[in-house]
C-alpha positions as a Markdown table, in Angstrom:
| # | Residue | x | y | z |
|---|---|---|---|---|
| 1 | Met | -8.7 | -30.8 | -40.8 |
| 2 | Leu | -8.9 | -33.6 | -38.2 |
| 3 | Trp | -10.6 | -32.9 | -34.9 |
| 4 | Tyr | -7.6 | -33.5 | -32.7 |
| 5 | Leu | -5.5 | -30.9 | -34.8 |
| 6 | Gln | -8.2 | -28.2 | -34.2 |
| 7 | Met | -8.5 | -26.3 | -30.9 |
| 8 | His | -10.0 | -28.8 | -28.6 |
| 9 | Gln | -12.3 | -26.8 | -26.2 |
| 10 | Val | -12.8 | -28.8 | -23.0 |
| 11 | Leu | -15.3 | -28.1 | -20.3 |
| 12 | Phe | -14.8 | -29.7 | -16.9 |
| 13 | Ile | -17.9 | -29.7 | -14.6 |
| 14 | Cys | -18.4 | -30.3 | -10.9 |
| 15 | Thr | -20.8 | -29.2 | -8.4 |
| 16 | Gly | -19.4 | -26.0 | -7.2 |
| 17 | Asn | -16.4 | -25.2 | -9.4 |
| 18 | Tyr | -14.3 | -24.8 | -6.4 |
| 19 | Tyr | -12.3 | -28.0 | -6.1 |
| 20 | Arg | -12.3 | -30.9 | -8.7 |
| 21 | Ser | -13.1 | -29.1 | -11.9 |
| 22 | Arg | -10.8 | -26.2 | -11.2 |
| 23 | Tyr | -7.9 | -28.6 | -10.7 |
| 24 | Ala | -8.8 | -30.5 | -13.8 |
| 25 | Glu | -9.0 | -27.3 | -15.8 |
| 26 | Ile | -5.6 | -26.0 | -14.7 |
| 27 | Leu | -3.8 | -29.3 | -15.3 |
| 28 | Phe | -5.3 | -29.8 | -18.6 |
| 29 | Asn | -4.2 | -26.4 | -19.8 |
| 30 | Arg | -0.6 | -26.8 | -18.4 |
| 31 | Phe | -0.2 | -30.3 | -19.7 |
| 32 | Ala | -1.7 | -29.5 | -23.1 |
| 33 | Glu | 0.6 | -26.5 | -23.5 |
| 34 | Ala | 3.7 | -28.7 | -22.4 |
| 35 | Lys | 2.8 | -31.4 | -25.0 |
| 36 | Gly | 1.9 | -29.0 | -27.8 |
| 37 | Val | -1.8 | -30.1 | -27.9 |
| 38 | Ala | -4.0 | -27.4 | -29.4 |
| 39 | Gly | -6.6 | -27.4 | -26.6 |
| 40 | His | -7.9 | -25.3 | -23.9 |
| 41 | Ala | -10.1 | -26.0 | -20.9 |
| 42 | Val | -12.5 | -24.2 | -18.7 |
| 43 | Ser | -14.3 | -25.2 | -15.8 |
| 44 | Arg | -17.9 | -24.6 | -14.4 |
| 45 | Gly | -20.1 | -25.6 | -11.5 |
| 46 | Leu | -23.6 | -27.0 | -11.6 |
| 47 | Ala | -24.6 | -25.4 | -8.4 |
| 48 | Thr | -22.1 | -22.7 | -7.4 |
| 49 | Glu | -24.4 | -21.6 | -4.7 |
| 50 | Val | -23.0 | -24.4 | -2.5 |
| 51 | Cys | -19.7 | -22.5 | -2.3 |
| 52 | Arg | -21.0 | -19.3 | -0.7 |
| 53 | Thr | -19.7 | -20.3 | 2.7 |
| 54 | Phe | -16.4 | -21.8 | 1.6 |
| 55 | Pro | -13.1 | -20.1 | 2.3 |
| 56 | Gly | -11.7 | -18.2 | -0.6 |
| 57 | Val | -12.4 | -18.6 | -4.4 |
| 58 | Ile | -10.8 | -21.9 | -4.8 |
| 59 | Ser | -10.2 | -24.8 | -2.6 |
| 60 | Pro | -7.0 | -24.5 | -0.4 |
| 61 | Phe | -6.4 | -28.2 | -1.3 |
| 62 | Val | -6.0 | -27.2 | -5.0 |
| 63 | Val | -3.8 | -24.3 | -4.2 |
| 64 | Glu | -1.6 | -26.5 | -2.1 |
| 65 | Ala | -1.4 | -29.3 | -4.8 |
| 66 | Leu | -0.5 | -26.6 | -7.4 |
| 67 | Cys | 2.2 | -25.2 | -5.1 |
| 68 | Thr | 3.8 | -28.6 | -4.6 |
| 69 | Gln | 4.0 | -28.9 | -8.5 |
| 70 | Asn | 5.3 | -25.2 | -8.8 |
| 71 | Leu | 2.3 | -24.4 | -11.0 |
| 72 | Thr | 0.7 | -21.0 | -10.9 |
| 73 | Cys | -2.0 | -19.4 | -13.1 |
| 74 | Asp | -4.4 | -16.4 | -12.9 |
| 75 | Ser | -7.5 | -18.6 | -12.9 |
| 76 | Ile | -6.9 | -19.5 | -9.1 |
| 77 | His | -8.1 | -15.9 | -8.4 |
| 78 | Arg | -11.5 | -16.1 | -10.1 |
| 79 | Gln | -14.7 | -16.8 | -8.4 |
| 80 | Pro | -16.4 | -20.2 | -9.0 |
| 81 | Ala | -18.3 | -19.9 | -12.3 |
| 82 | Gln | -21.8 | -21.2 | -12.9 |
| 83 | Leu | -22.5 | -23.4 | -15.9 |
| 84 | Thr | -24.4 | -21.9 | -18.7 |
| 85 | Gln | -26.1 | -23.2 | -21.8 |
| 86 | Ala | -23.4 | -21.3 | -23.9 |
| 87 | Asp | -20.6 | -23.2 | -22.1 |
| 88 | Leu | -22.1 | -26.5 | -23.0 |
| 89 | Leu | -22.7 | -25.4 | -26.6 |
| 90 | Ser | -19.1 | -24.2 | -27.1 |
| 91 | Ala | -17.4 | -27.3 | -25.7 |
| 92 | Lys | -16.1 | -30.0 | -27.9 |
| 93 | Thr | -15.6 | -32.3 | -24.9 |
| 94 | Ile | -17.6 | -32.1 | -21.7 |
| 95 | Ile | -16.4 | -34.1 | -18.6 |
| 96 | Ala | -18.3 | -34.1 | -15.4 |
| 97 | Leu | -16.2 | -35.3 | -12.5 |
| 98 | Lys | -18.6 | -37.8 | -10.8 |
| 99 | Glu | -21.6 | -39.3 | -12.7 |
| 100 | Ala | -23.6 | -40.2 | -9.5 |
| 101 | Glu | -23.5 | -36.7 | -8.4 |
| 102 | His | -23.5 | -34.7 | -11.6 |
| 103 | Arg | -25.9 | -36.6 | -13.9 |
| 104 | Pro | -28.9 | -35.8 | -11.8 |
| 105 | Leu | -27.9 | -32.1 | -11.6 |
| 106 | Leu | -27.4 | -31.9 | -15.3 |
| 107 | Lys | -30.7 | -33.5 | -16.0 |
| 108 | Ala | -32.6 | -31.1 | -13.5 |
| 109 | Arg | -30.8 | -27.9 | -14.6 |
| 110 | Tyr | -29.8 | -28.6 | -18.2 |
| 111 | Pro | -32.3 | -31.3 | -19.6 |
| 112 | Gly | -31.0 | -33.2 | -22.5 |
| 113 | Trp | -27.3 | -32.6 | -21.8 |
| 114 | Glu | -26.9 | -35.5 | -19.2 |
| 115 | Asp | -26.3 | -38.0 | -22.1 |
| 116 | Lys | -23.8 | -35.8 | -23.9 |
| 117 | Val | -21.2 | -35.8 | -21.2 |
| 118 | Thr | -18.3 | -38.0 | -20.4 |
| 119 | Tyr | -18.4 | -39.0 | -16.7 |
| 120 | Trp | -15.4 | -39.7 | -14.6 |
| 121 | His | -15.8 | -41.2 | -11.0 |
| 122 | Ile | -13.8 | -38.9 | -8.8 |
| 123 | His | -15.1 | -38.5 | -5.3 |
| 124 | Asp | -15.6 | -35.2 | -3.6 |
| 125 | Leu | -14.3 | -34.6 | 0.0 |
| 126 | Asp | -17.2 | -36.5 | 1.4 |
| 127 | Ala | -15.8 | -39.7 | 0.1 |
| 128 | Ala | -12.1 | -39.3 | -0.7 |
| 129 | Thr | -9.2 | -37.3 | 0.7 |
| 130 | Pro | -7.6 | -34.6 | -1.3 |
| 131 | Asp | -4.5 | -36.7 | -1.9 |
| 132 | Val | -6.5 | -39.5 | -3.4 |
| 133 | Ala | -8.9 | -37.3 | -5.5 |
| 134 | Leu | -6.4 | -34.8 | -6.8 |
| 135 | Lys | -4.0 | -37.6 | -7.7 |
| 136 | Glu | -6.7 | -39.4 | -9.7 |
| 137 | Ile | -7.7 | -36.1 | -11.5 |
| 138 | Glu | -4.0 | -35.6 | -12.4 |
| 139 | Met | -3.6 | -39.2 | -13.6 |
| 140 | Arg | -6.8 | -39.0 | -15.8 |
| 141 | Val | -5.9 | -35.6 | -17.2 |
| 142 | Arg | -2.3 | -36.5 | -18.0 |
| 143 | Glu | -3.3 | -39.7 | -19.7 |
| 144 | Trp | -5.8 | -37.9 | -21.8 |
| 145 | Val | -3.4 | -35.1 | -22.9 |
| 146 | Asn | -0.9 | -37.8 | -23.7 |
| 147 | Asp | -3.4 | -39.6 | -25.9 |
| 148 | Leu | -4.3 | -36.3 | -27.7 |
| 149 | Ser | -0.7 | -35.7 | -28.2 |
| 150 | Glu | -0.1 | -39.1 | -29.7 |
| 151 | Lys | -3.1 | -38.8 | -32.1 |
| 152 | Ser | -1.8 | -35.3 | -33.1 |
| 153 | Thr | 1.7 | -36.7 | -33.8 |
| 154 | Asn | 0.4 | -39.7 | -35.7 |
| 155 | Ala | -1.7 | -37.5 | -37.9 |
| 156 | Ser | 1.2 | -35.3 | -38.9 |
């Protein structure tokens, strides 16, 4: 069976698994379901300890963005999840949300994986407003799911 007809396990990675990767995970799962793409995303953080002082278990900016789109899901209630070797091994596609930030963390904490990841260039709150960053994540995820859907349709 062709790769895009099989369950496509996606792993989104950011630093704390509190903001960018969580939003990408939720959007991928919703868009994939809507397009009939056999895929499922999870998200993890490279350094979830940075979130210990953050309010709640997920960024309020993500919650707000989801509310404006009338999207709900159970995963907004879970704690940020630390990346593990098992997560890396089980993913078919791994996307880190910002290369300059995440490549060094991957190299330090999970040596050898830094070159097996696709990197996007989506800034965290220190360099982009939530409106800009979350819209960029939505655009990238939507385009990718559309591409997976087209490949699946063309293979049928």
